[in-house]
N, CA, C and O atoms as CSV, one atom per row, in Angstrom:
chain,resi,resn,atom,element,x,y,z
A,1,MET,N,N,15.674,-7.251,0.809
A,1,MET,CA,C,14.581,-6.599,-0.058
A,1,MET,C,C,14.723,-5.478,1.313
A,1,MET,O,O,15.193,-5.582,2.446
A,2,SER,N,N,14.075,-4.417,0.569
A,2,SER,CA,C,14.563,-3.214,1.439
A,2,SER,C,C,13.555,-2.520,1.048
A,2,SER,O,O,13.361,-2.200,-0.125
A,3,LEU,N,N,12.766,-2.203,2.091
A,3,LEU,CA,C,12.513,-0.729,2.908
A,3,LEU,C,C,11.397,-0.486,1.336
A,3,LEU,O,O,10.257,-0.883,1.096
A,4,ASN,N,N,12.356,0.318,0.544
A,4,ASN,CA,C,12.034,1.426,-0.164
A,4,ASN,C,C,11.015,-0.021,-1.970
A,4,ASN,O,O,10.103,0.388,-2.689
A,5,THR,N,N,11.630,-1.426,-2.080
A,5,THR,CA,C,10.628,-1.820,-2.055
A,5,THR,C,C,10.013,-2.874,-2.449
A,5,THR,O,O,9.882,-3.328,-3.586
A,6,LYS,N,N,9.334,-3.546,-0.636
A,6,LYS,CA,C,8.763,-3.941,0.085
A,6,LYS,C,C,7.219,-2.492,-0.028
A,6,LYS,O,O,6.035,-2.770,-0.224
A,7,LYS,N,N,7.504,-1.783,0.070
A,7,LYS,CA,C,6.133,-0.608,0.003
A,7,LYS,C,C,5.712,-0.947,-2.301
A,7,LYS,O,O,5.018,-1.655,-3.030
A,8,ILE,N,N,6.199,-0.424,-2.338
A,8,ILE,CA,C,6.445,-0.847,-3.468
A,8,ILE,C,C,6.201,-2.175,-4.571
A,8,ILE,O,O,6.015,-2.173,-5.788
A,9,ALA,N,N,6.267,-3.002,-3.831
A,9,ALA,CA,C,5.410,-4.343,-4.220
A,9,ALA,C,C,3.980,-4.153,-2.990
A,9,ALA,O,O,2.953,-4.756,-3.301
A,10,THR,N,N,3.975,-3.898,-2.573
A,10,THR,CA,C,2.623,-3.838,-1.464
A,10,THR,C,C,1.480,-2.817,-2.085
A,10,THR,O,O,0.322,-2.751,-1.673
A,11,ALA,N,N,2.144,-1.896,-3.349
A,11,ALA,CA,C,1.665,-0.978,-3.205
A,11,ALA,C,C,0.799,-1.782,-4.960
A,11,ALA,O,O,-0.418,-1.715,-5.135
A,12,VAL,N,N,1.287,-2.119,-5.485
A,12,VAL,CA,C,1.577,-2.568,-6.655
A,12,VAL,C,C,0.557,-4.427,-6.675
A,12,VAL,O,O,0.067,-4.944,-7.679
A,13,LEU,N,N,0.540,-5.047,-5.133
A,13,LEU,CA,C,0.087,-6.294,-4.951
A,13,LEU,C,C,-1.877,-5.074,-4.481
A,13,LEU,O,O,-3.029,-5.492,-4.591
A,14,ALA,N,N,-1.447,-3.766,-4.047
A,14,ALA,CA,C,-3.598,-3.876,-3.123
A,14,ALA,C,C,-3.903,-2.680,-5.017
A,14,ALA,O,O,-5.079,-2.972,-5.233
A,15,ILE,N,N,-3.698,-2.199,-5.598
A,15,ILE,CA,C,-4.073,-2.329,-6.968
A,15,ILE,C,C,-4.172,-3.098,-8.098
A,15,ILE,O,O,-4.956,-2.960,-9.036
A,16,THR,N,N,-3.353,-3.883,-7.942
A,16,THR,CA,C,-4.481,-5.008,-8.779
A,16,THR,C,C,-3.833,-5.763,-8.677
A,16,THR,O,O,-2.842,-6.365,-9.089
A,17,LEU,N,N,-5.611,-5.533,-7.064
A,17,LEU,CA,C,-6.115,-6.477,-6.250
A,17,LEU,C,C,-7.275,-6.146,-7.058
A,17,LEU,O,O,-7.931,-6.836,-7.839
A,18,ALA,N,N,-7.482,-3.783,-6.351
A,18,ALA,CA,C,-8.146,-3.399,-6.598
A,18,ALA,C,C,-8.762,-3.057,-7.544
A,18,ALA,O,O,-9.750,-2.334,-7.675
A,19,MET,N,N,-7.564,-4.126,-8.875
A,19,MET,CA,C,-8.388,-3.817,-9.885
A,19,MET,C,C,-8.933,-5.240,-10.561
A,19,MET,O,O,-9.594,-5.135,-11.594
A,20,SER,N,N,-8.660,-6.662,-9.977
A,20,SER,CA,C,-9.345,-6.951,-9.675
A,20,SER,C,C,-10.814,-7.694,-9.697
A,20,SER,O,O,-11.529,-8.369,-10.438
A,21,VAL,N,N,-10.781,-7.151,-8.471
A,21,VAL,CA,C,-12.081,-7.570,-7.920
A,21,VAL,C,C,-13.083,-6.340,-8.405
A,21,VAL,O,O,-14.256,-6.496,-8.065
A,22,SER,N,N,-12.851,-5.432,-8.970
A,22,SER,CA,C,-13.422,-4.421,-9.790
A,22,SER,C,C,-13.969,-4.841,-10.984
A,22,SER,O,O,-15.009,-4.401,-11.474
A,23,ALA,N,N,-12.806,-6.242,-11.742
A,23,ALA,CA,C,-13.598,-6.690,-13.065
A,23,ALA,C,C,-14.829,-7.794,-12.738
A,23,ALA,O,O,-15.331,-8.534,-13.583
A,24,CYS,N,N,-15.238,-7.725,-11.151
A,24,CYS,CA,C,-15.858,-8.853,-11.400
A,24,CYS,C,C,-17.143,-8.525,-9.942
A,24,CYS,O,O,-17.404,-8.862,-8.787
A,25,SER,N,N,-17.599,-7.643,-11.058
A,25,SER,CA,C,-18.662,-6.778,-10.842
A,25,SER,C,C,-20.638,-7.586,-11.074
A,25,SER,O,O,-21.627,-6.855,-11.007
A,26,ASN,N,N,-20.742,-9.280,-11.351
A,26,ASN,CA,C,-21.866,-9.735,-10.369
A,26,ASN,C,C,-21.918,-10.762,-9.559
A,26,ASN,O,O,-22.720,-11.673,-9.353
A,27,TRP,N,N,-20.413,-10.276,-8.939
A,27,TRP,CA,C,-20.220,-10.430,-7.527
A,27,TRP,C,C,-21.352,-9.989,-6.515
A,27,TRP,O,O,-21.729,-8.820,-6.429
A,28,SER,N,N,-21.978,-11.263,-5.582
A,28,SER,CA,C,-23.344,-11.072,-4.964
A,28,SER,C,C,-21.913,-10.136,-3.575
A,28,SER,O,O,-20.712,-10.371,-3.438
A,29,LYS,N,N,-22.990,-8.940,-2.708
A,29,LYS,CA,C,-21.466,-8.375,-2.393
A,29,LYS,C,C,-21.015,-8.823,-0.550
A,29,LYS,O,O,-20.311,-8.247,0.280
A,30,ARG,N,N,-21.647,-9.824,-0.519
A,30,ARG,CA,C,-20.965,-10.929,0.534
A,30,ARG,C,C,-19.303,-11.254,-0.447
A,30,ARG,O,O,-18.221,-10.692,-0.278
A,31,ASP,N,N,-19.592,-12.118,-1.236
A,31,ASP,CA,C,-18.006,-12.172,-2.920
A,31,ASP,C,C,-16.622,-11.241,-1.937
A,31,ASP,O,O,-15.605,-11.468,-1.282
A,32,ARG,N,N,-17.902,-9.564,-2.660
A,32,ARG,CA,C,-17.177,-9.086,-2.661
A,32,ARG,C,C,-16.480,-8.916,-1.638
A,32,ARG,O,O,-15.280,-9.018,-1.897
A,33,ASN,N,N,-16.812,-8.597,-0.072
A,33,ASN,CA,C,-16.977,-9.060,0.344
A,33,ASN,C,C,-15.546,-8.742,1.342
A,33,ASN,O,O,-14.812,-8.115,2.106
A,34,THR,N,N,-16.102,-10.140,0.265
A,34,THR,CA,C,-14.619,-11.203,1.794
A,34,THR,C,C,-13.373,-10.882,0.641
A,34,THR,O,O,-12.222,-10.897,1.077
A,35,ALA,N,N,-13.537,-10.661,-0.481
A,35,ALA,CA,C,-12.107,-10.757,-0.946
A,35,ALA,C,C,-11.643,-9.486,-0.832
A,35,ALA,O,O,-10.449,-9.263,-0.628
A,36,ILE,N,N,-12.457,-8.630,-0.943
A,36,ILE,CA,C,-11.825,-6.852,-0.442
A,36,ILE,C,C,-10.944,-7.276,1.436
A,36,ILE,O,O,-9.843,-6.835,1.765
A,37,GLY,N,N,-11.915,-8.272,2.409
A,37,GLY,CA,C,-11.673,-8.345,3.367
A,37,GLY,C,C,-9.350,-9.515,3.721
A,37,GLY,O,O,-8.566,-9.582,4.667
A,38,ALA,N,N,-9.384,-10.180,1.995
A,38,ALA,CA,C,-8.710,-10.970,2.266
A,38,ALA,C,C,-7.240,-9.701,1.856
A,38,ALA,O,O,-6.326,-9.116,2.437
A,39,GLY,N,N,-7.885,-9.853,0.376
A,39,GLY,CA,C,-6.228,-8.509,0.185
A,39,GLY,C,C,-6.262,-7.579,1.660
A,39,GLY,O,O,-5.401,-7.664,2.536
A,40,ALA,N,N,-7.057,-6.988,1.688
A,40,ALA,CA,C,-6.839,-5.799,3.132
A,40,ALA,C,C,-5.513,-6.935,4.629
A,40,ALA,O,O,-4.554,-6.619,5.333
A,41,GLY,N,N,-6.616,-8.707,4.290
A,41,GLY,CA,C,-5.240,-8.708,5.358
A,41,GLY,C,C,-4.200,-9.239,5.335
A,41,GLY,O,O,-3.412,-9.606,6.207
A,42,ALA,N,N,-4.237,-9.298,3.463
A,42,ALA,CA,C,-2.745,-10.376,3.377
A,42,ALA,C,C,-1.713,-9.163,3.885
A,42,ALA,O,O,-0.772,-9.175,4.678
A,43,ILE,N,N,-2.503,-7.785,2.818
A,43,ILE,CA,C,-1.373,-6.234,2.723
A,43,ILE,C,C,-0.958,-6.380,4.546
A,43,ILE,O,O,0.107,-6.484,5.156
A,44,GLY,N,N,-2.015,-6.336,4.847
A,44,GLY,CA,C,-1.258,-5.727,6.062
A,44,GLY,C,C,-0.743,-7.513,7.391
A,44,GLY,O,O,-0.553,-7.605,8.604
A,45,GLY,N,N,-0.729,-8.152,6.668
A,45,GLY,CA,C,-0.272,-9.413,7.489
A,45,GLY,C,C,1.861,-9.383,7.014
A,45,GLY,O,O,2.985,-9.558,7.483
A,46,SER,N,N,0.767,-8.868,5.259
A,46,SER,CA,C,3.051,-9.067,4.467
A,46,SER,C,C,3.388,-7.651,5.435
A,46,SER,O,O,4.275,-8.084,6.171
A,47,VAL,N,N,3.080,-5.670,5.978
A,47,VAL,CA,C,3.911,-5.088,6.057
A,47,VAL,C,C,3.567,-5.462,7.950
A,47,VAL,O,O,4.549,-5.252,8.663
A,48,LEU,N,N,2.654,-5.824,8.474
A,48,LEU,CA,C,3.598,-6.704,10.356
A,48,LEU,C,C,4.216,-7.714,10.175
A,48,LEU,O,O,4.550,-8.262,11.225
A,49,THR,N,N,4.679,-8.466,8.799
A,49,THR,CA,C,5.446,-9.730,9.669
A,49,THR,C,C,6.674,-9.658,8.532
A,49,THR,O,O,7.496,-10.543,8.297
A,50,ASP,N,N,6.552,-8.287,7.866
A,50,ASP,CA,C,7.604,-7.412,6.872
A,50,ASP,C,C,8.220,-9.211,5.849
A,50,ASP,O,O,9.174,-9.946,5.595
A,51,GLY,N,N,6.594,-8.948,5.638
A,51,GLY,CA,C,6.649,-9.770,4.027
A,51,GLY,C,C,7.012,-11.217,4.737
A,51,GLY,O,O,8.164,-11.591,4.518
A,52,SER,N,N,6.326,-11.950,5.428
A,52,SER,CA,C,6.482,-13.008,6.175
A,52,SER,C,C,5.220,-13.492,4.913
A,52,SER,O,O,4.210,-12.792,4.852
A,53,ALA,N,N,5.363,-14.709,3.948
A,53,ALA,CA,C,5.102,-16.093,3.654
A,53,ALA,C,C,3.286,-16.064,4.600
A,53,ALA,O,O,2.351,-15.310,4.330
A,54,LEU,N,N,3.317,-16.836,5.375
A,54,LEU,CA,C,2.616,-16.850,6.541
A,54,LEU,C,C,1.934,-15.662,6.922
A,54,LEU,O,O,0.709,-15.625,7.043
A,55,GLY,N,N,2.944,-14.351,7.184
A,55,GLY,CA,C,2.597,-13.568,7.902
A,55,GLY,C,C,0.956,-13.048,7.246
A,55,GLY,O,O,-0.109,-12.768,7.796
A,56,THR,N,N,1.619,-13.119,5.174
A,56,THR,CA,C,0.800,-12.544,4.486
A,56,THR,C,C,-0.694,-13.713,4.476
A,56,THR,O,O,-1.864,-13.383,4.671
A,57,LEU,N,N,-0.468,-14.305,4.352
A,57,LEU,CA,C,-1.541,-16.005,4.867
A,57,LEU,C,C,-2.632,-15.858,5.352
A,57,LEU,O,O,-3.757,-15.565,4.948
A,58,GLY,N,N,-1.832,-16.270,6.931
A,58,GLY,CA,C,-2.328,-15.501,8.123
A,58,GLY,C,C,-3.772,-14.528,7.904
A,58,GLY,O,O,-4.926,-14.529,8.331
A,59,GLY,N,N,-2.743,-13.535,6.755
A,59,GLY,CA,C,-3.812,-12.010,7.573
A,59,GLY,C,C,-5.003,-12.364,6.257
A,59,GLY,O,O,-6.198,-12.067,6.281
A,60,ALA,N,N,-4.407,-12.935,5.371
A,60,ALA,CA,C,-6.402,-12.887,4.373
A,60,ALA,C,C,-6.662,-13.602,4.854
A,60,ALA,O,O,-7.776,-13.435,5.350
A,61,ALA,N,N,-5.896,-15.181,5.221
A,61,ALA,CA,C,-7.311,-16.035,6.043
A,61,ALA,C,C,-8.129,-14.935,6.770
A,61,ALA,O,O,-8.890,-14.350,5.998
A,62,VAL,N,N,-8.175,-14.459,8.183
A,62,VAL,CA,C,-8.739,-13.473,9.351
A,62,VAL,C,C,-9.581,-12.641,8.540
A,62,VAL,O,O,-10.758,-12.398,8.805
A,63,GLY,N,N,-8.658,-12.008,7.083
A,63,GLY,CA,C,-9.693,-10.745,6.227
A,63,GLY,C,C,-10.010,-10.728,5.175
A,63,GLY,O,O,-10.030,-9.800,4.367
A,64,GLY,N,N,-10.637,-13.040,4.979
A,64,GLY,CA,C,-11.412,-12.836,3.936
A,64,GLY,C,C,-12.676,-13.078,5.882
A,64,GLY,O,O,-13.806,-12.602,5.996
A,65,ILE,N,N,-11.951,-13.884,6.985
A,65,ILE,CA,C,-12.958,-14.980,8.044
A,65,ILE,C,C,-13.760,-13.290,7.386
A,65,ILE,O,O,-14.763,-13.393,6.681
A,66,ILE,N,N,-13.272,-12.065,7.665
A,66,ILE,CA,C,-13.969,-10.628,8.494
A,66,ILE,C,C,-14.455,-9.929,7.705
A,66,ILE,O,O,-14.903,-8.881,8.172
A,67,GLY,N,N,-14.629,-10.171,5.966
A,67,GLY,CA,C,-15.600,-9.739,5.204
A,67,GLY,C,C,-16.072,-9.944,5.283
A,67,GLY,O,O,-17.030,-9.319,5.738
A,68,HIS,N,N,-16.069,-11.512,4.843
A,68,HIS,CA,C,-17.667,-12.600,4.522
A,68,HIS,C,C,-18.896,-12.239,5.741
A,68,HIS,O,O,-20.050,-12.644,5.596
A,69,GLN,N,N,-18.513,-11.517,6.806
A,69,GLN,CA,C,-19.210,-11.164,8.448
A,69,GLN,C,C,-20.344,-9.779,8.015
A,69,GLN,O,O,-21.523,-9.426,8.043
A,70,VAL,N,N,-18.876,-9.338,7.595
A,70,VAL,CA,C,-19.719,-8.330,7.204
A,70,VAL,C,C,-20.623,-7.975,6.467
A,70,VAL,O,O,-20.608,-8.191,5.256
A,71,ASP,N,N,-21.622,-7.328,7.123
A,71,ASP,CA,C,-22.773,-6.923,6.415
A,71,ASP,C,C,-23.920,-4.956,5.996
A,71,ASP,O,O,-24.937,-4.970,5.302
């Protein structure tokens, strides 16, 4: 997978996540923060590990935990 393709895939993932989170307007603030943190963490983990599945999942887990703790 080329670097350009990875950038496009990451952008599509970010847009999809933003749209899906905005559709959940009845969520509590903590739930939204958790989802946003997990999405941001997944993107960060993917970018930092060159698209590794383990890096993406690890980033999502860490981002979700941090998002859950943010008040």
